[in-house]
N, C-alpha and C positions, 0 to 999 in steps of 0.2 A: 870785506868779503862777505858773502851772503850767509844766511842762516836757514836751518830747517826746523820746522815745528811739526810734531806728530801728535795728533789728538787721540787719546785713548779714553773713550767715553764711559767705560764700565766702572760702576761703583757697587760695593757690597750693600751699602745703604746710602741714602741721600741726607746731607746736612740741611737743616731747615732754612739756611740763609743763601744757599747756592743757586745762582742764576745761570751757571754754565750748562751747556748741553751735556747730559749724561743719562745713563740708563742703569737700572739695577738688574736687567736681564742680560747675563753674560753668556747665554747659550750660543750666541753667534761669534764669540771671541776668535775662534780659529778661522772662520770664514772672513771675519773682519781683518785680521792680520794678513791673510792672503790678499784681500782687496788693497790694503795699504801698500803691500809689495807691488801690486799691479799699478797703483797710481804712481808710485815712484818711477816705474818703468815708463808709463805713459808720459810723464812730465820730466823725463831725464834731462832735457835740454832747457828747462825753465830757468834755472839759475845761471847756466852757462859755465859753471865750475863747481867743484866739490864744496859742500858747505863748510864754513869755518866754525860754526856753532850748531849743535844739535840739542833739541829740547823735547822731551816726552812729557806732555802735560795731560790734564784730564778735567773731570773724571779721576780715575785712580790707576796710573800706569803700573803700580806695584801689584795690581790684581792680575796682571798677565803672568802666566807661568814662565819659569826660566826657558822652557822649550820654545814658547811663542816669542819671548823677547829675543832669543837667539835667531829665530826665523826672521824676525823683523830687522834686526841689525845686520843680518846677512845680505839684505837688499839695499842697505844704506852705505853710501861711499863715505867712510869715516877717515879716509887717508889724510885729509888736511884739517880735520877738526881739532881746534885748540881747546874746546870745552864741550863736554857731553853731559847733559843734565837729565836726571829722571826724577819726577815727583813721586814720593812714597808716603803712604800712611804709616805712622810709627808702628802699629800693630802688625803690619805686613812684613816688617824687616826681620827676617830670620837669618841665621848664618848662611843658609843655602842661597837665599835671595841675594844677600850682600856679596857672596863669592861669585854668583852668576853675573851680577852687575859689574864687578871688578874685572871679570874675565872678558866682558864685552867692551872694555875700555871706558866705562862710565867713570868720570872723575869728579862728578858733582851731584849731590842729592839734595833736593828741596823737600822738607817735611812740614806738613801743616800741624804744628803743635796747637796753635790758636790760643790756648790758655793752659795753665797748670793747676787750675781749680777743677776738680772732678765733677762738682755739681754743675758748673757752667758747661763742661764738656757734655754732660748728659743732656742739658737743656738744648744745646744745638745739635744733638744726636750724632756726636762724633763717636767712632767705634773704639778709640783708644782711651786709656787713662793716662794721667800725668806721669806715672812712673815709667810707662812704656817709652816715652820720648827719650829719656836718658839711656835706657837699655838699647834703643835703636841707634842712637849716636855712637855708643860704645861698639856695637856690632859692626857698624859701617867702618869705623876706624880700624878695627881689628882686621877687616877684609882689605884694607889699604885705600879706602875712599876717604880722603882727608878733607875735602872741600864740602862743607855741610852748611846748608841754609835752613833756618827755622822761621816759619811764618807765625806771627802772632796777631791777635785781634784785641781791640779795646772798644769801650763804649757799650758793653753789655747792659741790658736793663738792670738797674740797681747796682751796678758795679761802682765802687769807690776808687778814687785816686790811689789810696793805700793798697787796695787789692791789685790794681794795675801795676803799681811799683813792685809788688811781690812777684808778679808774672815776669817782669823785666829781669829781676834778679835771678829767678830760677832759670831763665833762658841764658843769661850771661854766665851762670855757673857751669854750663855745659861747654863753654868756650867755642861757640859756632863761628864759622868764618864770615857769616852773613846773616842778617836778620831783616826780614820784611815785616812791616806792621801796618795793619789796615783798621780803620774804624768800621765796626759792624754796620752793614747797610741793610735796609729793608727794601729789597728789590721786588717790584710788582711781579706776581706770579709765583712767588716762593711761599712756603708755609709760614715763614716768619712774618711776611707782609700780611698774610691773612690773619695771623694772631694780632698784629697791630691794629688792623681794621676792626676787629671784633673787641678791641679793648682789653685783650688778655695780657699784653705787654706794652710798655711805653719806651720810646726812644730816650737815650741819655741826652740831657740838655747840652746845648752847644758849648756853654762855658766849661762844663765838666770835661767834655771831649777836648776842648782847647788846652786845658790844663794837663790832661793825660798826654797829649801830643808833645807839649813843651817838656814835660817830665821825661818822656821817651828820648827826645832829641838831646837834652842835657845829659842824661845818664849814658847814652850811647857815645856821645862825644868824650865824656870823661873816661869811658872804657877803651878808648882808642879806635873807635869805628868812624869811618867817613860817612857823613850824611850826603850821599852822592845823588840821590833822587828822592822825591817827596816821601815815598814810603819805604825807602831802602837804605840800609846801613851795611857797610862792609869793612873788614879789616884791610889794611893797605895791600893792594894787589889782588883782592878777592871780589871785586865788583863782578856782577853778572854780565859776562860779555854778550850773551844772547839777548837779554833784555836791553842792554846798552845799544845794540844794533837797531832795535825798534825806535829808540828815542833819537837816534842819529839818522833815521830814515834809510837805513841800509836795506836793500831788497831781501826778502825772505820768502820761502815757500812753505805753506801749511798744508799738510796732507791729513786725510781722515774726515769723517763726518763733522760738519760745522767749522772746520779749520779755515783760517783766513790766510791770504797771500798778498804780497805787495811787490810790484816789479819796478817801482820808481815813477810810473805814470798812471797806474791803475791799481785798484784793489779787487780781489776776487774772494769769494767765499763758497765753500762746499755746502751741499744740502745737509740740514741738521736732522738726519734720520738714518740710522744704521742700516736698515733694510734697503732703503732706496739707494743709499751710497753703494752698498755691496752689489746690488743689481746693476747699477749703471757701470761700475768699474768692470763687472763681468762682461758687459757689452762693448768694452773698450772706450767708454765715454766718461770723462770727468764731470760729475754733476755740479757745476758751479755757475754762479752769477758773477757779473763783472761791472765795475763802475770806473769809468775813465775820469781822472781828476783834472779839472781845469786849474788855471793859475791861482784863482782865489782859494780853491780847496787845498791846494798844495801849500799856499801861504798860511792858511788857518792850521793845517797840520804842523807846520814848522813852529808856529807860536805855541800850540798846545804841547807838543813833544819836547821842544827845547826848554820851555819854562819849567818842566818837571825836573830838570837836572840842575845840579849845582853850578854847572857852567853857564846855563841860561842861553839867551839868544845872541849869536854872533852877528852884530849889527852890520859889519862890512859885508859879510857873506849874504845876509838878508838882502842888502841893497844890490849886490852883484847878481843874485839869483832871481830877484823879483822886481828890481827897479826902485827908483826914488819914491814913487807913489806909495808903495807898500811900506817902505821905511817910514814915510811921513805918517801913514795910518797908525803904525805901531807906536812911534814916539809921541804922537799927539795924544793917543789914548793913555800912554804910560805916564804922562806928566803929573796927573793928580796923584797917582800911586807912588811916584817918586817923592812928591812933596809930603805925602802921608807916611813915608818910611816903610812902604810895603814892597816897593821895587827899588833897585839901585843900579846905577851905571858904573861899571868897573872894567877898566882895560878893554874898552870897545865892546863890552857885553852888557846885556840887560838881564838881570836875574832877580828872583824873589829873595826878600829878606826872610829871616825866621818868622817875623810877624806876618809876612805876606803869604807864607806857605799855607796857613790855615784857611785863607780865603782865596786860594789859588784859582778855584773854578770861576769865581766872579772876575778876577783879574784877566784870566785867559780869555774869557768870553768878551770882555770889553776891548781887548787888543785884536780880536779877530775882525776880519772884514766881512760883515754880514750884509 
């Protein structure tokens, strides 16, 4: 069943690493929520049925007031939703917000802790401090929201494996249901990238990042978490259903400025500008562009998305969906990686090994039909 993604682009301040579309000008928040409701109505038939999963991401969805959140959820058909996730900043989580979310049937919250070192938090210009993460988790649980995901980052300039291990332990001590962990990236156009170009910071070396990733995977496995996707770990039964739909190529609708959608045969994306988005929806027009996917593009998506997961590529389904030519393309390119222990064939599937995960971008690229 399909999913619904809602992009909330408003942030109180911008982190130096963030490459997602966002704005620190929240003056248009009320008009924006009205436009979101308008887009939902305009695209009522896009999915064909009520969404199974709903995800509010950003930006910072927790910057919306309870009143605006209630207005937005009033326009969304939540009747068949099995998972409703809202991203929150730890310092936004008050008893009032937590109770409002619970009252709107939000059952999962994803929080960007990033690190438990206050100096590193200040460096990346996060608004919260380390202590606020624990308080937020407790507040959410008291309100009845028991499914909590914590996001972490590693590979900060000058960070040591020992410091990263301390972050992992601080996160695990909060007993979250899910942990996502990403290596700090220097995306072009961000302040962090500018600092790198000016020689003000240096990227962590590859071997240190590899060690940090291995340490993470080992520690999470020892704590009982499933390593079900390259960057994601969950307690049994707590995988992200919404993100899982992306990796299984389930159709989804994205609403809001810069949101992306997928209907099985094409991708669409809305204009990345709040004012232009609001103006267009006001005229009854969804301001989007569209790309029709040919067979090669769909095969490449299958490789990229499936290899991210612990299940890997279902080779029989690959053959039935795309034919023996693409199966041959995949297996021929995979041969050297199987021999090197970076890929493995298991039960009719092709998947990354622990060693292969760290070089997954290279492997995926080679298995694609370019």
